[in-house]
C-alpha atoms as an extended CHARMM CRD file, in Angstrom:
* protein
*
       300  EXT
         1         1  UNK       CA            150.8690000000       48.6810000000       18.4450000000  PROA      1               0.0000000000
         2         2  UNK       CA            149.5960000000       52.2020000000       18.0600000000  PROA      2               0.0000000000
         3         3  UNK       CA            146.3660000000       52.5210000000       16.1400000000  PROA      3               0.0000000000
         4         4  UNK       CA            146.4430000000       54.4950000000       12.8600000000  PROA      4               0.0000000000
         5         5  UNK       CA            143.9510000000       56.8890000000       14.4460000000  PROA      5               0.0000000000
         6         6  UNK       CA            146.3060000000       57.6810000000       17.3320000000  PROA      6               0.0000000000
         7         7  UNK       CA            149.2050000000       58.4140000000       15.0100000000  PROA      7               0.0000000000
         8         8  UNK       CA            147.0180000000       60.4400000000       12.6450000000  PROA      8               0.0000000000
         9         9  UNK       CA            145.5210000000       62.5450000000       15.4250000000  PROA      9               0.0000000000
        10        10  UNK       CA            148.9020000000       63.2100000000       17.0430000000  PROA      10              0.0000000000
        11        11  UNK       CA            151.0410000000       63.2630000000       13.9430000000  PROA      11              0.0000000000
        12        12  UNK       CA            153.3610000000       66.0860000000       14.9340000000  PROA      12              0.0000000000
        13        13  UNK       CA            154.0500000000       64.6260000000       18.3840000000  PROA      13              0.0000000000
        14        14  UNK       CA            154.7450000000       61.2340000000       16.8460000000  PROA      14              0.0000000000
        15        15  UNK       CA            157.1140000000       62.6460000000       14.2290000000  PROA      15              0.0000000000
        16        16  UNK       CA            158.9110000000       64.6690000000       16.8970000000  PROA      16              0.0000000000
        17        17  UNK       CA            159.3880000000       61.5860000000       19.0310000000  PROA      17              0.0000000000
        18        18  UNK       CA            160.8200000000       59.6100000000       16.1100000000  PROA      18              0.0000000000
        19        19  UNK       CA            163.1000000000       62.3910000000       14.8880000000  PROA      19              0.0000000000
        20        20  UNK       CA            164.4830000000       63.1140000000       18.3530000000  PROA      20              0.0000000000
        21        21  UNK       CA            164.6840000000       59.5110000000       19.5590000000  PROA      21              0.0000000000
        22        22  UNK       CA            162.1740000000       60.2090000000       22.3200000000  PROA      22              0.0000000000
        23        23  UNK       CA            159.5660000000       57.7700000000       23.5900000000  PROA      23              0.0000000000
        24        24  UNK       CA            156.0890000000       58.3070000000       22.2200000000  PROA      24              0.0000000000
        25        25  UNK       CA            153.1820000000       57.1140000000       24.3350000000  PROA      25              0.0000000000
        26        26  UNK       CA            154.2440000000       54.0220000000       26.2870000000  PROA      26              0.0000000000
        27        27  UNK       CA            151.9260000000       51.1400000000       25.4370000000  PROA      27              0.0000000000
        28        28  UNK       CA            153.6080000000       48.6340000000       27.7410000000  PROA      28              0.0000000000
        29        29  UNK       CA            155.3600000000       49.4860000000       31.0020000000  PROA      29              0.0000000000
        30        30  UNK       CA            157.3060000000       47.2240000000       33.3380000000  PROA      30              0.0000000000
        31        31  UNK       CA            157.4290000000       48.2650000000       36.9840000000  PROA      31              0.0000000000
        32        32  UNK       CA            160.2190000000       46.8960000000       39.1510000000  PROA      32              0.0000000000
        33        33  UNK       CA            158.4200000000       47.9130000000       42.3030000000  PROA      33              0.0000000000
        34        34  UNK       CA            160.9700000000       46.4890000000       44.7550000000  PROA      34              0.0000000000
        35        35  UNK       CA            164.6020000000       45.5690000000       44.2150000000  PROA      35              0.0000000000
        36        36  UNK       CA            165.1020000000       43.1950000000       47.1520000000  PROA      36              0.0000000000
        37        37  UNK       CA            164.0120000000       39.5780000000       47.4270000000  PROA      37              0.0000000000
        38        38  UNK       CA            163.2570000000       37.0370000000       50.1340000000  PROA      38              0.0000000000
        39        39  UNK       CA            164.9380000000       34.1940000000       48.2100000000  PROA      39              0.0000000000
        40        40  UNK       CA            168.5980000000       33.7110000000       47.2890000000  PROA      40              0.0000000000
        41        41  UNK       CA            168.5450000000       32.4790000000       43.7080000000  PROA      41              0.0000000000
        42        42  UNK       CA            171.9070000000       31.4390000000       42.3280000000  PROA      42              0.0000000000
        43        43  UNK       CA            171.3800000000       33.3100000000       39.0430000000  PROA      43              0.0000000000
        44        44  UNK       CA            170.2350000000       36.5990000000       40.5720000000  PROA      44              0.0000000000
        45        45  UNK       CA            171.7670000000       39.6670000000       42.2130000000  PROA      45              0.0000000000
        46        46  UNK       CA            168.6360000000       41.0950000000       43.7890000000  PROA      46              0.0000000000
        47        47  UNK       CA            169.2960000000       39.4910000000       47.1600000000  PROA      47              0.0000000000
        48        48  UNK       CA            173.0180000000       40.2710000000       46.9990000000  PROA      48              0.0000000000
        49        49  UNK       CA            172.7800000000       44.0100000000       46.3780000000  PROA      49              0.0000000000
        50        50  UNK       CA            171.2870000000       46.9120000000       48.3010000000  PROA      50              0.0000000000
        51        51  UNK       CA            169.5140000000       49.7580000000       46.5470000000  PROA      51              0.0000000000
        52        52  UNK       CA            167.8990000000       53.0200000000       47.5660000000  PROA      52              0.0000000000
        53        53  UNK       CA            164.3560000000       52.8510000000       49.0290000000  PROA      53              0.0000000000
        54        54  UNK       CA            161.6500000000       52.1950000000       46.4330000000  PROA      54              0.0000000000
        55        55  UNK       CA            159.3320000000       54.8340000000       45.0520000000  PROA      55              0.0000000000
        56        56  UNK       CA            156.4610000000       55.5040000000       47.4400000000  PROA      56              0.0000000000
        57        57  UNK       CA            153.0810000000       53.8760000000       46.9290000000  PROA      57              0.0000000000
        58        58  UNK       CA            151.4200000000       57.2560000000       46.3990000000  PROA      58              0.0000000000
        59        59  UNK       CA            153.9150000000       58.2220000000       43.7180000000  PROA      59              0.0000000000
        60        60  UNK       CA            153.4150000000       54.9260000000       41.9070000000  PROA      60              0.0000000000
        61        61  UNK       CA            149.6580000000       55.4610000000       41.9710000000  PROA      61              0.0000000000
        62        62  UNK       CA            150.1470000000       58.8650000000       40.3800000000  PROA      62              0.0000000000
        63        63  UNK       CA            152.3840000000       57.3330000000       37.7160000000  PROA      63              0.0000000000
        64        64  UNK       CA            149.7410000000       54.6970000000       36.9520000000  PROA      64              0.0000000000
        65        65  UNK       CA            147.1180000000       57.4070000000       36.5290000000  PROA      65              0.0000000000
        66        66  UNK       CA            149.4390000000       59.3980000000       34.2760000000  PROA      66              0.0000000000
        67        67  UNK       CA            150.1520000000       56.3300000000       32.1680000000  PROA      67              0.0000000000
        68        68  UNK       CA            146.4280000000       55.7040000000       31.7610000000  PROA      68              0.0000000000
        69        69  UNK       CA            146.0010000000       59.2700000000       30.5100000000  PROA      69              0.0000000000
        70        70  UNK       CA            148.8040000000       58.6580000000       28.0070000000  PROA      70              0.0000000000
        71        71  UNK       CA            147.1280000000       55.5450000000       26.6310000000  PROA      71              0.0000000000
        72        72  UNK       CA            149.1740000000       52.7790000000       28.2240000000  PROA      72              0.0000000000
        73        73  UNK       CA            147.5450000000       49.3790000000       27.6380000000  PROA      73              0.0000000000
        74        74  UNK       CA            149.5470000000       47.0730000000       29.8830000000  PROA      74              0.0000000000
        75        75  UNK       CA            151.6380000000       47.1690000000       33.0500000000  PROA      75              0.0000000000
        76        76  UNK       CA            153.8120000000       44.2810000000       34.2170000000  PROA      76              0.0000000000
        77        77  UNK       CA            154.7850000000       44.2480000000       37.8970000000  PROA      77              0.0000000000
        78        78  UNK       CA            158.0500000000       42.6130000000       38.9190000000  PROA      78              0.0000000000
        79        79  UNK       CA            161.0850000000       43.0230000000       41.1690000000  PROA      79              0.0000000000
        80        80  UNK       CA            163.0550000000       41.6450000000       43.0050000000  PROA      80              0.0000000000
        81        81  UNK       CA            160.0480000000       40.1530000000       44.6890000000  PROA      81              0.0000000000
        82        82  UNK       CA            157.0750000000       42.5050000000       44.2580000000  PROA      82              0.0000000000
        83        83  UNK       CA            155.0480000000       40.8930000000       47.0410000000  PROA      83              0.0000000000
        84        84  UNK       CA            157.4720000000       42.3350000000       49.5840000000  PROA      84              0.0000000000
        85        85  UNK       CA            155.4700000000       45.5210000000       49.0340000000  PROA      85              0.0000000000
        86        86  UNK       CA            152.0420000000       45.4200000000       50.6940000000  PROA      86              0.0000000000
        87        87  UNK       CA            150.4040000000       47.7490000000       48.1760000000  PROA      87              0.0000000000
        88        88  UNK       CA            150.4630000000       45.4910000000       45.1020000000  PROA      88              0.0000000000
        89        89  UNK       CA            146.6860000000       44.8100000000       45.2260000000  PROA      89              0.0000000000
        90        90  UNK       CA            146.1120000000       48.5860000000       45.3720000000  PROA      90              0.0000000000
        91        91  UNK       CA            148.2190000000       49.0880000000       42.2370000000  PROA      91              0.0000000000
        92        92  UNK       CA            146.3870000000       46.3030000000       40.4010000000  PROA      92              0.0000000000
        93        93  UNK       CA            142.9540000000       47.6080000000       41.3380000000  PROA      93              0.0000000000
        94        94  UNK       CA            143.8120000000       51.1630000000       40.3020000000  PROA      94              0.0000000000
        95        95  UNK       CA            145.3510000000       50.2200000000       36.9640000000  PROA      95              0.0000000000
        96        96  UNK       CA            142.5070000000       47.8410000000       36.1180000000  PROA      96              0.0000000000
        97        97  UNK       CA            139.9230000000       50.4830000000       36.9550000000  PROA      97              0.0000000000
        98        98  UNK       CA            141.6660000000       52.7830000000       34.4770000000  PROA      98              0.0000000000
        99        99  UNK       CA            141.5290000000       50.2210000000       31.6800000000  PROA      99              0.0000000000
       100       100  UNK       CA            145.1140000000       48.9560000000       31.9200000000  PROA      100             0.0000000000
       101       101  UNK       CA            145.8210000000       45.2180000000       31.7420000000  PROA      101             0.0000000000
       102       102  UNK       CA            148.0300000000       44.1620000000       34.6580000000  PROA      102             0.0000000000
       103       103  UNK       CA            150.3090000000       41.1280000000       34.8890000000  PROA      103             0.0000000000
       104       104  UNK       CA            152.9140000000       40.1430000000       37.4540000000  PROA      104             0.0000000000
       105       105  UNK       CA            155.9330000000       37.9120000000       38.0390000000  PROA      105             0.0000000000
       106       106  UNK       CA            156.4620000000       36.5480000000       41.5540000000  PROA      106             0.0000000000
       107       107  UNK       CA            158.1840000000       33.6830000000       43.3320000000  PROA      107             0.0000000000
       108       108  UNK       CA            154.8500000000       33.0850000000       45.0680000000  PROA      108             0.0000000000
       109       109  UNK       CA            156.2210000000       32.4200000000       48.5370000000  PROA      109             0.0000000000
       110       110  UNK       CA            154.4950000000       35.4510000000       50.0850000000  PROA      110             0.0000000000
       111       111  UNK       CA            151.0950000000       34.9850000000       48.4540000000  PROA      111             0.0000000000
       112       112  UNK       CA            148.3300000000       34.3760000000       50.9750000000  PROA      112             0.0000000000
       113       113  UNK       CA            144.7400000000       33.3150000000       50.4500000000  PROA      113             0.0000000000
       114       114  UNK       CA            143.5230000000       36.8670000000       51.0340000000  PROA      114             0.0000000000
       115       115  UNK       CA            146.0800000000       38.4150000000       48.6840000000  PROA      115             0.0000000000
       116       116  UNK       CA            145.4520000000       35.9340000000       45.8640000000  PROA      116             0.0000000000
       117       117  UNK       CA            141.6960000000       36.4900000000       46.0650000000  PROA      117             0.0000000000
       118       118  UNK       CA            142.0430000000       40.2580000000       46.1050000000  PROA      118             0.0000000000
       119       119  UNK       CA            144.4980000000       40.3040000000       43.2000000000  PROA      119             0.0000000000
       120       120  UNK       CA            142.2280000000       38.2190000000       41.0020000000  PROA      120             0.0000000000
       121       121  UNK       CA            139.1000000000       40.1320000000       41.9360000000  PROA      121             0.0000000000
       122       122  UNK       CA            141.0190000000       43.3860000000       41.4940000000  PROA      122             0.0000000000
       123       123  UNK       CA            141.7190000000       42.5930000000       37.8550000000  PROA      123             0.0000000000
       124       124  UNK       CA            145.1110000000       40.8570000000       37.6780000000  PROA      124             0.0000000000
       125       125  UNK       CA            145.1290000000       39.2860000000       34.2270000000  PROA      125             0.0000000000
       126       126  UNK       CA            148.2890000000       37.2040000000       34.3180000000  PROA      126             0.0000000000
       127       127  UNK       CA            150.7050000000       35.8510000000       36.8910000000  PROA      127             0.0000000000
       128       128  UNK       CA            154.0450000000       34.1910000000       36.1610000000  PROA      128             0.0000000000
       129       129  UNK       CA            155.2080000000       32.0790000000       39.0850000000  PROA      129             0.0000000000
       130       130  UNK       CA            158.8290000000       30.9360000000       39.2650000000  PROA      130             0.0000000000
       131       131  UNK       CA            159.4140000000       27.1860000000       39.5570000000  PROA      131             0.0000000000
       132       132  UNK       CA            162.8820000000       26.0670000000       38.4740000000  PROA      132             0.0000000000
       133       133  UNK       CA            162.3650000000       22.3220000000       38.6750000000  PROA      133             0.0000000000
       134       134  UNK       CA            159.5830000000       19.8240000000       39.3310000000  PROA      134             0.0000000000
       135       135  UNK       CA            161.9700000000       18.3210000000       41.8920000000  PROA      135             0.0000000000
       136       136  UNK       CA            161.8160000000       20.0290000000       45.2800000000  PROA      136             0.0000000000
       137       137  UNK       CA            165.4840000000       19.6490000000       46.1950000000  PROA      137             0.0000000000
       138       138  UNK       CA            166.6310000000       21.0430000000       42.8430000000  PROA      138             0.0000000000
       139       139  UNK       CA            164.2360000000       23.9990000000       43.0230000000  PROA      139             0.0000000000
       140       140  UNK       CA            165.3750000000       24.8670000000       46.5350000000  PROA      140             0.0000000000
       141       141  UNK       CA            169.0350000000       24.4390000000       45.6090000000  PROA      141             0.0000000000
       142       142  UNK       CA            168.5600000000       27.0750000000       42.9110000000  PROA      142             0.0000000000
       143       143  UNK       CA            166.3060000000       29.3370000000       44.9760000000  PROA      143             0.0000000000
       144       144  UNK       CA            168.4880000000       29.0850000000       48.0680000000  PROA      144             0.0000000000
       145       145  UNK       CA            165.7540000000       28.7900000000       50.7030000000  PROA      145             0.0000000000
       146       146  UNK       CA            164.4350000000       25.5950000000       52.2490000000  PROA      146             0.0000000000
       147       147  UNK       CA            160.6570000000       25.3590000000       52.1850000000  PROA      147             0.0000000000
       148       148  UNK       CA            160.2960000000       27.6950000000       49.2060000000  PROA      148             0.0000000000
       149       149  UNK       CA            159.0810000000       24.9340000000       46.8820000000  PROA      149             0.0000000000
       150       150  UNK       CA            156.0390000000       24.1230000000       49.0000000000  PROA      150             0.0000000000
       151       151  UNK       CA            155.1930000000       27.7980000000       49.4440000000  PROA      151             0.0000000000
       152       152  UNK       CA            155.4170000000       28.4630000000       45.7090000000  PROA      152             0.0000000000
       153       153  UNK       CA            153.2150000000       25.5000000000       44.8070000000  PROA      153             0.0000000000
       154       154  UNK       CA            150.6840000000       26.7410000000       47.3390000000  PROA      154             0.0000000000
       155       155  UNK       CA            150.6000000000       30.1030000000       45.5700000000  PROA      155             0.0000000000
       156       156  UNK       CA            149.7800000000       28.4470000000       42.2410000000  PROA      156             0.0000000000
       157       157  UNK       CA            146.9940000000       26.5230000000       43.9520000000  PROA      157             0.0000000000
       158       158  UNK       CA            145.5830000000       29.7040000000       45.4900000000  PROA      158             0.0000000000
       159       159  UNK       CA            145.5640000000       31.5680000000       42.1830000000  PROA      159             0.0000000000
       160       160  UNK       CA            143.9690000000       28.5660000000       40.4870000000  PROA      160             0.0000000000
       161       161  UNK       CA            141.3270000000       28.4400000000       43.2150000000  PROA      161             0.0000000000
       162       162  UNK       CA            140.2770000000       32.0390000000       42.6180000000  PROA      162             0.0000000000
       163       163  UNK       CA            140.8800000000       32.4610000000       38.8880000000  PROA      163             0.0000000000
       164       164  UNK       CA            137.1770000000       31.9540000000       38.1550000000  PROA      164             0.0000000000
       165       165  UNK       CA            136.5550000000       35.2660000000       39.9110000000  PROA      165             0.0000000000
       166       166  UNK       CA            138.4090000000       37.1290000000       37.1670000000  PROA      166             0.0000000000
       167       167  UNK       CA            140.2470000000       36.5650000000       33.8920000000  PROA      167             0.0000000000
       168       168  UNK       CA            143.5460000000       35.2960000000       35.2510000000  PROA      168             0.0000000000
       169       169  UNK       CA            146.1250000000       33.3350000000       33.2670000000  PROA      169             0.0000000000
       170       170  UNK       CA            148.6690000000       31.3570000000       35.3120000000  PROA      170             0.0000000000
       171       171  UNK       CA            152.0520000000       30.5030000000       33.8450000000  PROA      171             0.0000000000
       172       172  UNK       CA            155.1100000000       28.7720000000       35.2570000000  PROA      172             0.0000000000
       173       173  UNK       CA            158.4220000000       30.5580000000       34.6750000000  PROA      173             0.0000000000
       174       174  UNK       CA            161.4250000000       28.2250000000       34.5850000000  PROA      174             0.0000000000
       175       175  UNK       CA            164.9740000000       29.5310000000       34.2020000000  PROA      175             0.0000000000
       176       176  UNK       CA            166.9030000000       26.8430000000       32.3190000000  PROA      176             0.0000000000
       177       177  UNK       CA            170.5560000000       26.4850000000       33.2950000000  PROA      177             0.0000000000
       178       178  UNK       CA            173.3540000000       23.9580000000       33.5680000000  PROA      178             0.0000000000
       179       179  UNK       CA            172.0880000000       23.2170000000       37.0760000000  PROA      179             0.0000000000
       180       180  UNK       CA            168.5450000000       22.1050000000       36.3110000000  PROA      180             0.0000000000
       181       181  UNK       CA            168.0150000000       21.3100000000       32.6310000000  PROA      181             0.0000000000
       182       182  UNK       CA            168.2310000000       17.5390000000       33.1150000000  PROA      182             0.0000000000
       183       183  UNK       CA            165.3370000000       17.6390000000       35.6340000000  PROA      183             0.0000000000
       184       184  UNK       CA            162.7900000000       19.3950000000       33.4220000000  PROA      184             0.0000000000
       185       185  UNK       CA            161.2760000000       16.5000000000       31.4610000000  PROA      185             0.0000000000
       186       186  UNK       CA            158.3800000000       16.1520000000       33.9230000000  PROA      186             0.0000000000
       187       187  UNK       CA            157.6620000000       19.8820000000       34.0940000000  PROA      187             0.0000000000
       188       188  UNK       CA            154.4490000000       19.4640000000       32.0360000000  PROA      188             0.0000000000
       189       189  UNK       CA            153.1900000000       16.9770000000       34.6370000000  PROA      189             0.0000000000
       190       190  UNK       CA            153.6880000000       19.4860000000       37.4280000000  PROA      190             0.0000000000
       191       191  UNK       CA            152.0800000000       22.3100000000       35.4460000000  PROA      191             0.0000000000
       192       192  UNK       CA            149.1300000000       20.0630000000       34.6250000000  PROA      192             0.0000000000
       193       193  UNK       CA            148.7450000000       18.9540000000       38.2310000000  PROA      193             0.0000000000
       194       194  UNK       CA            148.8270000000       22.5260000000       39.5070000000  PROA      194             0.0000000000
       195       195  UNK       CA            146.3410000000       23.7470000000       36.9150000000  PROA      195             0.0000000000
       196       196  UNK       CA            148.7140000000       26.1990000000       35.2310000000  PROA      196             0.0000000000
       197       197  UNK       CA            147.8580000000       27.5850000000       31.7960000000  PROA      197             0.0000000000
       198       198  UNK       CA            151.3620000000       27.5710000000       30.3770000000  PROA      198             0.0000000000
       199       199  UNK       CA            155.0990000000       27.2190000000       30.7690000000  PROA      199             0.0000000000
       200       200  UNK       CA            157.7830000000       29.7800000000       29.9290000000  PROA      200             0.0000000000
       201       201  UNK       CA            161.2710000000       28.2770000000       29.5630000000  PROA      201             0.0000000000
       202       202  UNK       CA            163.7990000000       31.0870000000       29.9080000000  PROA      202             0.0000000000
       203       203  UNK       CA            167.5340000000       30.7630000000       29.1430000000  PROA      203             0.0000000000
       204       204  UNK       CA            169.6640000000       31.7180000000       32.1290000000  PROA      204             0.0000000000
       205       205  UNK       CA            171.3750000000       35.1100000000       32.0650000000  PROA      205             0.0000000000
       206       206  UNK       CA            174.5810000000       34.1540000000       33.8510000000  PROA      206             0.0000000000
       207       207  UNK       CA            175.5730000000       37.6650000000       34.9290000000  PROA      207             0.0000000000
       208       208  UNK       CA            176.4540000000       36.6360000000       38.4780000000  PROA      208             0.0000000000
       209       209  UNK       CA            179.5240000000       34.5680000000       37.6060000000  PROA      209             0.0000000000
       210       210  UNK       CA            178.0680000000       31.3260000000       38.9420000000  PROA      210             0.0000000000
       211       211  UNK       CA            178.9700000000       29.3180000000       35.7880000000  PROA      211             0.0000000000
       212       212  UNK       CA            175.3670000000       28.5000000000       35.0360000000  PROA      212             0.0000000000
       213       213  UNK       CA            175.3170000000       28.8230000000       31.2380000000  PROA      213             0.0000000000
       214       214  UNK       CA            174.8160000000       25.6160000000       29.3160000000  PROA      214             0.0000000000
       215       215  UNK       CA            177.8420000000       24.1540000000       27.5400000000  PROA      215             0.0000000000
       216       216  UNK       CA            177.6440000000       22.7480000000       24.0120000000  PROA      216             0.0000000000
       217       217  UNK       CA            177.2400000000       19.2250000000       25.3500000000  PROA      217             0.0000000000
       218       218  UNK       CA            174.4200000000       20.4320000000       27.6310000000  PROA      218             0.0000000000
       219       219  UNK       CA            172.7370000000       22.1270000000       24.7040000000  PROA      219             0.0000000000
       220       220  UNK       CA            172.9950000000       19.0010000000       22.5860000000  PROA      220             0.0000000000
       221       221  UNK       CA            171.5020000000       16.8150000000       25.3400000000  PROA      221             0.0000000000
       222       222  UNK       CA            168.6920000000       19.2680000000       25.9940000000  PROA      222             0.0000000000
       223       223  UNK       CA            167.8230000000       19.5590000000       22.2870000000  PROA      223             0.0000000000
       224       224  UNK       CA            168.0520000000       15.8600000000       21.5360000000  PROA      224             0.0000000000
       225       225  UNK       CA            166.4740000000       14.3640000000       24.6580000000  PROA      225             0.0000000000
       226       226  UNK       CA            164.9360000000       16.7800000000       27.1640000000  PROA      226             0.0000000000
       227       227  UNK       CA            162.9580000000       19.1030000000       24.8720000000  PROA      227             0.0000000000
       228       228  UNK       CA            161.3790000000       16.2200000000       22.9030000000  PROA      228             0.0000000000
       229       229  UNK       CA            160.3640000000       14.5620000000       26.1970000000  PROA      229             0.0000000000
       230       230  UNK       CA            158.7460000000       17.7930000000       27.3800000000  PROA      230             0.0000000000
       231       231  UNK       CA            156.8620000000       18.0150000000       24.0870000000  PROA      231             0.0000000000
       232       232  UNK       CA            155.8640000000       14.3590000000       24.1160000000  PROA      232             0.0000000000
       233       233  UNK       CA            154.5030000000       14.4890000000       27.6480000000  PROA      233             0.0000000000
       234       234  UNK       CA            152.6070000000       17.6990000000       26.9930000000  PROA      234             0.0000000000
       235       235  UNK       CA            151.0000000000       16.1330000000       23.9100000000  PROA      235             0.0000000000
       236       236  UNK       CA            150.1230000000       13.0480000000       25.9220000000  PROA      236             0.0000000000
       237       237  UNK       CA            148.3850000000       15.1940000000       28.5190000000  PROA      237             0.0000000000
       238       238  UNK       CA            146.5950000000       17.0830000000       25.7550000000  PROA      238             0.0000000000
       239       239  UNK       CA            145.2330000000       13.8680000000       24.2700000000  PROA      239             0.0000000000
       240       240  UNK       CA            143.9810000000       12.6700000000       27.6540000000  PROA      240             0.0000000000
       241       241  UNK       CA            142.1940000000       15.9830000000       28.2060000000  PROA      241             0.0000000000
       242       242  UNK       CA            140.4820000000       15.7860000000       24.8400000000  PROA      242             0.0000000000
       243       243  UNK       CA            139.2020000000       12.2740000000       25.5450000000  PROA      243             0.0000000000
       244       244  UNK       CA            137.6530000000       13.4280000000       28.8070000000  PROA      244             0.0000000000
       245       245  UNK       CA            136.2230000000       16.7040000000       27.5880000000  PROA      245             0.0000000000
       246       246  UNK       CA            133.0980000000       17.5750000000       29.5210000000  PROA      246             0.0000000000
       247       247  UNK       CA            133.2440000000       14.3840000000       31.5620000000  PROA      247             0.0000000000
       248       248  UNK       CA            132.2730000000       14.6920000000       35.2420000000  PROA      248             0.0000000000
       249       249  UNK       CA            135.2730000000       15.1280000000       37.4640000000  PROA      249             0.0000000000
       250       250  UNK       CA            137.6200000000       15.5920000000       34.5160000000  PROA      250             0.0000000000
       251       251  UNK       CA            139.7050000000       18.1620000000       36.3430000000  PROA      251             0.0000000000
       252       252  UNK       CA            142.0570000000       16.8000000000       38.9720000000  PROA      252             0.0000000000
       253       253  UNK       CA            141.3390000000       19.7610000000       41.2290000000  PROA      253             0.0000000000
       254       254  UNK       CA            137.5680000000       19.3840000000       41.2250000000  PROA      254             0.0000000000
       255       255  UNK       CA            136.7220000000       22.0320000000       38.6100000000  PROA      255             0.0000000000
       256       256  UNK       CA            134.1760000000       21.4450000000       35.8790000000  PROA      256             0.0000000000
       257       257  UNK       CA            136.6380000000       19.8380000000       33.4480000000  PROA      257             0.0000000000
       258       258  UNK       CA            136.2980000000       22.5020000000       30.7890000000  PROA      258             0.0000000000
       259       259  UNK       CA            139.1000000000       24.6760000000       32.1020000000  PROA      259             0.0000000000
       260       260  UNK       CA            141.6440000000       21.9030000000       32.0400000000  PROA      260             0.0000000000
       261       261  UNK       CA            140.6670000000       20.8300000000       28.5450000000  PROA      261             0.0000000000
       262       262  UNK       CA            141.0750000000       24.4310000000       27.4170000000  PROA      262             0.0000000000
       263       263  UNK       CA            144.4930000000       24.5530000000       29.0490000000  PROA      263             0.0000000000
       264       264  UNK       CA            145.5910000000       21.4300000000       27.2460000000  PROA      264             0.0000000000
       265       265  UNK       CA            144.3070000000       22.0420000000       23.7430000000  PROA      265             0.0000000000
       266       266  UNK       CA            147.3720000000       24.0370000000       22.6740000000  PROA      266             0.0000000000
       267       267  UNK       CA            149.9530000000       21.6580000000       24.1040000000  PROA      267             0.0000000000
       268       268  UNK       CA            150.9280000000       20.7400000000       20.5550000000  PROA      268             0.0000000000
       269       269  UNK       CA            152.8270000000       24.0180000000       20.4680000000  PROA      269             0.0000000000
       270       270  UNK       CA            155.5260000000       22.2720000000       22.4760000000  PROA      270             0.0000000000
       271       271  UNK       CA            155.9560000000       19.7830000000       19.6510000000  PROA      271             0.0000000000
       272       272  UNK       CA            156.8750000000       22.6240000000       17.3430000000  PROA      272             0.0000000000
       273       273  UNK       CA            159.1720000000       23.9230000000       20.0380000000  PROA      273             0.0000000000
       274       274  UNK       CA            160.9890000000       20.6200000000       20.2150000000  PROA      274             0.0000000000
       275       275  UNK       CA            161.4150000000       20.6400000000       16.4530000000  PROA      275             0.0000000000
       276       276  UNK       CA            162.8270000000       24.1640000000       16.6260000000  PROA      276             0.0000000000
       277       277  UNK       CA            165.3480000000       23.0040000000       19.1940000000  PROA      277             0.0000000000
       278       278  UNK       CA            166.5730000000       19.8870000000       17.3430000000  PROA      278             0.0000000000
       279       279  UNK       CA            169.9170000000       21.1880000000       16.0890000000  PROA      279             0.0000000000
       280       280  UNK       CA            172.7860000000       20.4980000000       18.5340000000  PROA      280             0.0000000000
       281       281  UNK       CA            174.8760000000       23.1530000000       16.8120000000  PROA      281             0.0000000000
       282       282  UNK       CA            172.8480000000       26.0700000000       18.1040000000  PROA      282             0.0000000000
       283       283  UNK       CA            174.5110000000       28.5670000000       20.3670000000  PROA      283             0.0000000000
       284       284  UNK       CA            173.7840000000       28.7510000000       24.1080000000  PROA      284             0.0000000000
       285       285  UNK       CA            171.3220000000       31.5720000000       23.6250000000  PROA      285             0.0000000000
       286       286  UNK       CA            169.3780000000       29.6180000000       21.0140000000  PROA      286             0.0000000000
       287       287  UNK       CA            169.3940000000       26.2930000000       22.7960000000  PROA      287             0.0000000000
       288       288  UNK       CA            166.4910000000       27.0290000000       25.0790000000  PROA      288             0.0000000000
       289       289  UNK       CA            164.9780000000       29.7400000000       22.8900000000  PROA      289             0.0000000000
       290       290  UNK       CA            163.3770000000       26.9790000000       20.8420000000  PROA      290             0.0000000000
       291       291  UNK       CA            161.0290000000       26.2460000000       23.7350000000  PROA      291             0.0000000000
       292       292  UNK       CA            160.9230000000       29.6390000000       25.3780000000  PROA      292             0.0000000000
       293       293  UNK       CA            157.3670000000       30.9280000000       25.7350000000  PROA      293             0.0000000000
       294       294  UNK       CA            155.8800000000       27.8180000000       24.1530000000  PROA      294             0.0000000000
       295       295  UNK       CA            152.6220000000       27.1870000000       25.9470000000  PROA      295             0.0000000000
       296       296  UNK       CA            151.2680000000       24.1020000000       27.5940000000  PROA      296             0.0000000000
       297       297  UNK       CA            147.8500000000       25.5410000000       26.9640000000  PROA      297             0.0000000000
       298       298  UNK       CA            145.8980000000       28.1360000000       25.0880000000  PROA      298             0.0000000000
       299       299  UNK       CA            146.2620000000       31.3990000000       26.9520000000  PROA      299             0.0000000000
       300       300  UNK       CA            146.3430000000       34.9290000000       25.6460000000  PROA      300             0.0000000000
């Protein structure tokens, strides 16, 4: 939100923007830096369509500088697949140096050790990595490319390895559809194993005509069985973490144990999510919304 001081100091500009339906100073900006993608997800058109060449790296850098001058607080980088552009670390470093918080969504398959390290050290504050099922075959069926599951899990591991070098939050993005919803009960286990800070469950936007939207019977099953199992397992993991707080070797990946306990403390949020999603009479848009953006762990 805009501070009272900003509005007071620029009162006439603010009033003019409101009266003429113009944007005021953009606080949050989403950059789709590249339209294409290296995967072939069933719910997405980015790999199906061709668009004009993307804006040049130099122009984007100028835009980032202009946004900083205007008071922008956050930039989110997405696509298509943003990592198809080699300049993403440059954008992150520039924006961070100008006081802008930078986050990104990626499928992770193109993230290398060098890139992950540079992104974290350059100031990337959040990364959402797309995993559509804890089951490899289901994930790759949805994503359309064999081997993508292993590559994506490797990206999560790389970001987790280097997150101590910055202030990075790692979340798993899962698009929930008729195809995969029955496989999601063990998603908290995968997130816990990978060292992720949270899970975002996102209802499918079936704009590609692939008949992916959940039917009423799917919604009822998800609300009555799957969502409570996700919540129950997350709470179980949270309890285990609390019992082992500060214990040597408490983190499965060899960290100091504190990070994992911190990740797990807010898992109870999923319990509330399951309660929100109890009614089988909700519409398709509401069915998954009950657990959308509910966190496995405490992250900002």
